[in-house]
Structures are given as C-alpha cells and as structure tokens.
N, C-alpha and C positions, 0 to 999 in steps of 0.2 A: 502493500499499499505505498501512499504518498500524500503527505501534507501541503497546505500554503506555505510558500515560502514567505518570510516576513516581509519581502518587498512587493507583497500585496499578488504575485504569481503565483498561477497555480500548477503544479506538476501531474500529468498524466498517471490514473493510478493503473497498475500491474494486478493483472491473475495470478496467483501462485501456481507453478506447474504441477500439476497432476490432480488438480480439484475440479469439482464439476464447472464452474465460471469458466477455467482456462479451456476444457474441454467445447463447452460450447461457444466461446469467444473465437477458438479455433474454427470451428463450425461455419460460422459468419463469415469469416475472413476467405476458409476455401468457397464458398458458396460465391460470395462475389468475385474472389481472384481469379474463379474458375469462368467466369463469363455469366454468372447465374443474374438473376434480375434483383432489384430491390426488393421486390414482392415473394420472391422466392427467399431471400434472404430473411424475411421479418417471419416467414412461415415455422410455426413450434417444428423440429423434429420429430420423427417416430422415435415413440416411447420416451421422450424427456419430458420433466419436470415443468410445468408452465412457469412455475413462480421462478424457478431458477434461470427459466429463459429471461423473464422478466428483470430479473434481480441483474443479469449480465447484461443487459444493455440499458441499464440503469446505469450501470457504471462507465459504459464506451459512450453512449450520448453524453454523458457530465464530461470526459475526455475531451469528445467535438468540440464541447463549448468552452472549455479551459483554451483549447488551442488556437479557439478563433479568438477570445479575450486576450490571451496575452500579447496580438497583435496590437489591441486598442488601451491596454492598460498603463502604458506610457503618453498618450495624447494628451496635449494639453486641454484639448476641446472638452475634457471631461470634468475640469472644476466648473465650465460654464455652466453646469446644470444645476437647478436651485434645490433643496428639498420640499419632499411633495409630490412635486409635478413628476408626474407619470402618462402612461402611455394605454390606451386613448385619452384623449384630454379630458380632465374630471378627474382623474383619476391618482389617488395620491397613495404613494409608496410609504408604507408603514412596516416596521422591522422591530420583534420582540427577540431576545437570546432565549428567556424561559419565559413560562407563562406565568409566574409571579412578578413581571419586570412589566411596566407599563409600556407601551410600544409608541416610538419615535418616528417622526417623519424622517424619509430619507431622500437622496437624490438618487437618479437612475442608477448610473454607477454605482453608488455604493449599496444599492438594491443586488443588482449583481453579485459585487463581489459578498456580501454576505447569504446569498444563495449558495454560492460555490463552496464558501466555508462550512456550512451549515450541511451540505452534501457529504464533503468531504468527510466532516467528523460522524453523520451517520455510517458512512460505507467504512471509514476507520474503527469502528464500535463493532467486534466481534462478537457481542450478543446480537447486535443488531444484522450484521452481514458477517457472518461466522467463513470460515475458511476451509473447514473441517467438512467432510463430507458427510457425515452422519447429522452433524448439529445442523448442516445445510438444511438436509430433509426434514428435520424436525422447527426448525424457525421460519423457514418460506410456508411451510401450511398453515401460518398461525392469522387471525384474521389483522393482528398488528401489524404484521409484516408487508403484508395488502395495503392496508393505509397507507403505509410509510411510502412505497412504491408510486402509489397513487399522488401524496405529496409531492416527490421529487419530481415527477414527470410533470405535474401542473405546473411547479415552480421554473422547470426548464423549459417549459412553453411561456413563460412571460418573461425570460431572459430573453429566448429567440423574439418574442415581440418588441421588446426595447431596443435588440441589436439592428432589426428590420426598420422600426420606424424612425431612431435615432442614429444608427451608424452604417447605414447601407453603401452610403455615398461614400464612405471613408473606404470600407473594405472593397469597393468597385474601383477608385482608386488605385489601390492596392493589388488588383486582379485576382483578389478573394472572394468575390464574389459567387463565382462558379460552385467554389468550395463550400461556402455559407447554404447556398440552394440544394445542392448535393447530398449536407449532413440533414439540414431542415427536413427535404423527401423523407429522408431516411428515418428518421425520427416520427415523423408523420403520418408514415405507412404503417409503422410498427405501434403508436398509439391508436390507429385505427382498427388494426386487426387485433388488437385485446381491448377495445374501448376503455381507455386510460383518461381522454380528457372530457370533461364535463361540455354540453354546448357551451355553456354560460363563458367559458373560458376561450372557447374558440374562437366565439362572435368579432372581438375585434379585428382578428387577423383572415376574415373571412376572405377577404379579397387574393390571398395566398394559397388561403387553406381548400376552398373550393375546388381550383382545379388540379390539385395533388390529389386529393380524395378522388378527384374524377377519373385519374389516372390509376390511383390505384384500385378503384371498383372495376374498373375496364381489364385491369393485369387479372383480378379474379376470375373476369369471365372469357378470360384466353382472348379480349380481344388486342 
C-alpha cells in the first residue's frame, strides 16, 4: 500500500502479490492488453467474488485519479478557488474528518485532496481492505464493506465532476484530455455495470454521462 506524501501528492496503491486483488487486477490488465473492450474488462470474471471485483476497482480507479491530479497539484490556479464554491453552481463543498467534528467549507481543490486522503486511509486500513484472502472473503461479504465502497465510488465521481468542470482546459492543453476521457469511460462503464451511482449523483454530469452510457448499453447488446 502507499500513502499520500507530505507534499500533497498521492502515490499509486499496489496490490500485494498472490492476493485475490492482485489476481483480479491482473485479469483486467490482460483483458485490456489483449485488445479486449472496456465493456469486457468491467464484466465480473467467472467464479469470482463480485465484492472482491468492486474492491480491486476501487483501488485502481483511485490510482487513475491520483495520477491525473498529480498533474494539477502544483498549478498556481488552484489557489484561486474560494472555499465552498462547488460544481454544479450552488453546491457547497463541506468536509468533516469525523462524525464528531463540524463540517467546514472547503474549496474544490481542497475537497479533492481530502477525498483522496480519506480513500487512501480506508484502503490502507487492514480491517476495511484486508490483504489476506480469507479475511478478504469475510470482510467483503459484509454490508459495511458494500456501504464503504459505495461511498468511495460516489466521491470519486464528484472528483471527476470537479476535474471536468474546472480543469479540463488545462489537461487538454497538456494533451492529457484523452487519458482523462479513457479513465472516466472505464470508471463509468464499471459503475453502470454494478449500479454504483445514484441518479442524483449523475445528474450534474449528464452531458458527459449520457453518451458514455449509450456506448455501454450498445456494447452489452453487441452493437
């Protein structure tokens, strides 16, 4: 595993060799590397745990966002955001480190940093994301784990919303827009396959989501 550095950048998480997560991660890489479609890559492999499949993708999608955010993290433009201003217009970003603490208004870049920090803490917690296969089977079958993964995917989607609404032009100028679009398409195909995003979360990015979902359903129907 890996933790955020003191400079505010986030390093990719690794899957320990020999674990179920490592096996499932390798399956995804082989599927895409062999010319398979994104639709094929998100489908649950035969005889595998659905919860384990979601767990490995929570980590992999976190890694995707971290690599994209590293490009932006030192941009002076980040200091121009005021606390509380969010996407879509009228949304206020608030954050609390624990249920006991009062939530405070944060800027969009601060919200991204806090989300990535929070996800890293969840994944590095062996009680929540164990690496031992027997513990994985036990933990992944609990409703608490399902709820945690749902929260991770919703927050990752919000981060994508911020990046598209506020930083797409910068990433486009850096020739990173195609990479961002590919990562988001993979993420959204997976979320659609396993119904991980409530419609109320999706609505602000409907202009991006609708055509990707159309591609997903066409792929399912073999068109």
